[in-house]
Backbone as CSV, one residue per row, in Angstrom:
resi,resn,N_x,N_y,N_z,CA_x,CA_y,CA_z,C_x,C_y,C_z
1,MET,-15.979,-1.178,-14.868,-16.350,-0.535,-13.613,-17.831,-0.833,-13.332
2,SER,-18.172,-0.999,-12.076,-19.556,-1.316,-11.726,-20.412,-0.065,-11.830
3,ASN,-21.707,-0.249,-11.660,-22.610,0.894,-11.736,-22.963,1.439,-10.353
4,THR,-22.173,1.124,-9.345,-22.386,1.628,-7.985,-21.160,2.409,-7.539
5,TRP,-21.400,3.607,-7.035,-20.329,4.501,-6.598,-20.601,4.944,-5.171
6,GLN,-19.575,4.937,-4.323,-19.705,5.516,-2.999,-19.711,7.038,-3.175
7,VAL,-20.406,7.733,-2.302,-20.561,9.176,-2.451,-19.210,9.892,-2.513
8,GLN,-18.233,9.456,-1.725,-16.918,10.097,-1.749,-16.278,9.957,-3.129
9,GLU,-16.375,8.765,-3.697,-15.811,8.513,-5.018,-16.566,9.293,-6.087
10,ALA,-17.901,9.357,-5.960,-18.719,10.096,-6.926,-18.355,11.578,-6.925
11,LYS,-18.130,12.136,-5.732,-17.743,13.543,-5.633,-16.364,13.775,-6.228
12,ALA,-15.430,12.916,-5.899,-14.045,13.086,-6.343,-13.890,12.846,-7.844
13,ARG,-14.732,11.981,-8.393,-14.594,11.596,-9.806,-15.889,11.835,-10.577
14,PHE,-16.507,13.007,-10.346,-17.808,13.279,-10.958,-17.775,13.184,-12.479
15,SER,-16.725,13.692,-13.119,-16.630,13.615,-14.584,-16.657,12.164,-15.049
16,ALA,-15.937,11.288,-14.349,-15.940,9.861,-14.703,-17.312,9.253,-14.454
17,LEU,-17.972,9.644,-13.369,-19.326,9.166,-13.081,-20.276,9.567,-14.200
18,LEU,-20.194,10.822,-14.622,-21.049,11.316,-15.695,-20.786,10.577,-17.002
19,GLU,-19.530,10.421,-17.370,-19.188,9.709,-18.610,-19.670,8.257,-18.573
20,THR,-19.519,7.613,-17.416,-19.962,6.228,-17.281,-21.476,6.145,-17.428
21,ALA,-22.202,7.098,-16.847,-23.666,7.119,-16.977,-24.067,7.291,-18.433
22,LEU,-23.368,8.153,-19.158,-23.696,8.375,-20.565,-23.411,7.152,-21.426
23,LYS,-22.336,6.418,-21.095,-21.944,5.261,-21.906,-22.632,3.964,-21.476
24,GLN,-22.806,3.770,-20.159,-23.286,2.485,-19.652,-24.685,2.536,-19.057
25,GLY,-25.244,3.728,-18.893,-26.580,3.841,-18.318,-26.548,4.256,-16.861
26,PRO,-27.663,4.136,-16.168,-27.808,4.629,-14.795,-26.697,4.161,-13.856
27,GLN,-26.256,5.097,-13.002,-25.212,4.827,-12.014,-25.774,5.125,-10.628
28,VAL,-25.633,4.199,-9.717,-26.163,4.324,-8.358,-25.091,4.909,-7.445
29,VAL,-25.502,5.867,-6.619,-24.590,6.454,-5.627,-25.058,5.991,-4.254
30,THR,-24.099,5.481,-3.450,-24.432,5.008,-2.108,-23.833,5.933,-1.066
31,LYS,-24.512,6.011,0.062,-24.015,6.787,1.196,-24.079,5.870,2.399
32,ARG,-22.922,5.610,2.985,-22.801,4.671,4.101,-23.394,3.297,3.751
33,GLY,-23.179,2.887,2.504,-23.631,1.571,2.061,-25.087,1.491,1.643
34,VAL,-25.811,2.596,1.723,-27.229,2.605,1.367,-27.404,3.319,0.029
35,GLU,-28.116,2.680,-0.920,-28.382,3.319,-2.205,-29.181,4.594,-1.964
36,THR,-28.646,5.718,-2.462,-29.216,7.017,-2.134,-29.691,7.795,-3.352
37,ALA,-28.984,7.687,-4.466,-29.321,8.466,-5.656,-28.909,7.698,-6.902
38,VAL,-29.424,8.173,-8.040,-29.073,7.567,-9.326,-28.802,8.688,-10.319
39,LEU,-27.709,8.571,-11.048,-27.409,9.496,-12.133,-27.768,8.789,-13.433
40,VAL,-28.685,9.404,-14.192,-29.120,8.808,-15.461,-28.942,9.820,-16.584
41,PRO,-28.700,9.356,-17.801,-28.639,10.265,-18.949,-29.983,10.973,-19.116
42,ILE,-29.961,12.197,-19.622,-31.166,13.018,-19.705,-32.247,12.385,-20.577
43,ASP,-31.894,11.710,-21.664,-32.918,11.083,-22.504,-33.625,9.958,-21.749
44,HIS,-32.889,9.240,-20.948,-33.474,8.188,-20.113,-34.438,8.811,-19.100
45,TRP,-34.007,9.896,-18.476,-34.843,10.595,-17.485,-36.142,11.096,-18.125
46,ARG,-36.053,11.677,-19.304,-37.256,12.194,-19.979,-38.222,11.072,-20.332
47,ARG,-37.696,9.920,-20.730,-38.571,8.767,-21.000,-39.283,8.336,-19.726
48,LEU,-38.547,8.303,-18.607,-39.160,7.928,-17.335,-40.245,8.918,-16.927
49,GLU,-39.980,10.213,-17.088,-40.979,11.237,-16.759,-42.228,11.075,-17.614
50,LYS,-42.022,10.843,-18.899,-43.158,10.701,-19.815,-44.003,9.483,-19.448
51,MET,-43.345,8.398,-19.056,-44.069,7.179,-18.678,-44.841,7.373,-17.374
52,ALA,-44.357,8.253,-16.505,-45.001,8.454,-15.204,-46.270,9.283,-15.308
53,ARG,-46.394,10.101,-16.353,-47.574,10.948,-16.530,-48.579,10.251,-17.424
54,PRO,-49.770,9.993,-16.930,-50.766,9.354,-17.787,-51.289,10.334,-18.833
55,GLY,-51.547,9.832,-20.022,-52.138,10.645,-21.074,-53.654,10.674,-20.919
56,LEU,-54.306,11.452,-21.752,-55.761,11.570,-21.676,-56.434,10.211,-21.902
57,LYS,-55.922,9.440,-22.851,-56.499,8.126,-23.130,-56.436,7.228,-21.895
58,GLU,-55.273,7.206,-21.229,-55.128,6.378,-20.029,-56.049,6.857,-18.921
59,LEU,-56.195,8.177,-18.779,-57.090,8.714,-17.753,-58.538,8.320,-18.014
60,LEU,-58.953,8.414,-19.278,-60.345,8.097,-19.616,-60.647,6.603,-19.524
61,LEU,-59.654,5.770,-19.805,-59.876,4.319,-19.785,-59.556,3.679,-18.446
62,ALA,-59.072,4.446,-17.503,-58.705,3.901,-16.192,-59.941,3.394,-15.462
63,PRO,-59.804,2.276,-14.738,-60.960,1.730,-14.018,-61.379,2.600,-12.828
64,GLU,-60.461,3.342,-12.269,-60.802,4.207,-11.132,-60.827,5.664,-11.586
65,ALA,-61.588,6.468,-10.879,-61.682,7.892,-11.206,-60.369,8.582,-10.851
66,ARG,-59.922,9.434,-11.719,-58.693,10.196,-11.476,-58.949,11.682,-11.646
67,THR,-60.057,12.127,-11.164,-60.418,13.527,-11.358,-59.536,14.474,-10.572
68,ASP,-58.878,13.999,-9.523,-58.022,14.879,-8.737,-56.876,15.432,-9.562
69,SER,-56.416,14.710,-10.577,-55.320,15.217,-11.398,-55.828,16.058,-12.564
70,LEU,-57.139,16.063,-12.800,-57.692,16.843,-13.901,-58.150,18.230,-13.463
71,VAL,-58.523,18.369,-12.208,-59.052,19.632,-11.705,-57.980,20.324,-10.869
72,PRO,-57.601,21.541,-11.272,-56.584,22.230,-10.478,-57.143,22.622,-9.108
73,PRO,-56.297,22.700,-8.095,-56.785,23.074,-6.764,-57.290,24.513,-6.766
74,ARG,-58.341,24.735,-5.999,-58.886,26.085,-5.896,-58.030,26.913,-4.963
75,GLN,-57.941,28.182,-5.302,-57.210,29.086,-4.434,-58.141,29.581,-3.337
76,GLU,-57.534,29.930,-2.231,-58.317,30.432,-1.112,-58.908,31.792,-1.496
77,ILE,-60.207,31.960,-1.223,-60.886,33.209,-1.566,-60.758,34.194,-0.415
78,ARG,-60.299,35.381,-0.737,-60.212,36.429,0.277,-61.504,37.234,0.227
79,GLN,-62.117,37.394,1.358,-63.364,38.146,1.404,-63.080,39.588,1.795
80,ARG,-63.781,40.490,1.127,-63.664,41.897,1.462,-64.749,42.257,2.467
81,LYS,-64.469,43.206,3.282,-65.473,43.681,4.221,-66.442,44.577,3.473
82,ALA,-67.723,44.418,3.773,-68.754,45.248,3.148,-68.653,46.663,3.691
83,PRO,-68.845,47.644,2.820,-68.803,49.016,3.324,-69.952,49.295,4.272
84,ARG,-69.681,50.136,5.247,-70.723,50.491,6.217,-71.360,51.819,5.809
85,PHE,-72.673,51.839,5.854,-73.413,53.051,5.526,-74.129,53.511,6.786
86,ASP,-73.565,54.429,7.483,-74.194,54.923,8.728,-74.955,56.174,8.502
């Protein structure tokens, strides 16, 4: 079986889609002939996630500054009204 499934077939045969992904690797789901999604085994997904996040060494050795990912965004400060002394 190929690694491409039409959405109707993927819905109707989800168990087979899942088993095929576990045995053969990533399976592509198409909608109206356009590749739309991919079902991958969880260990494969975790490897991809890990590769997408740079480690401290990569951040420090990168040629460009990447400080935006090191500093968390600041929250909006709410100001209180000063008490009035009449």
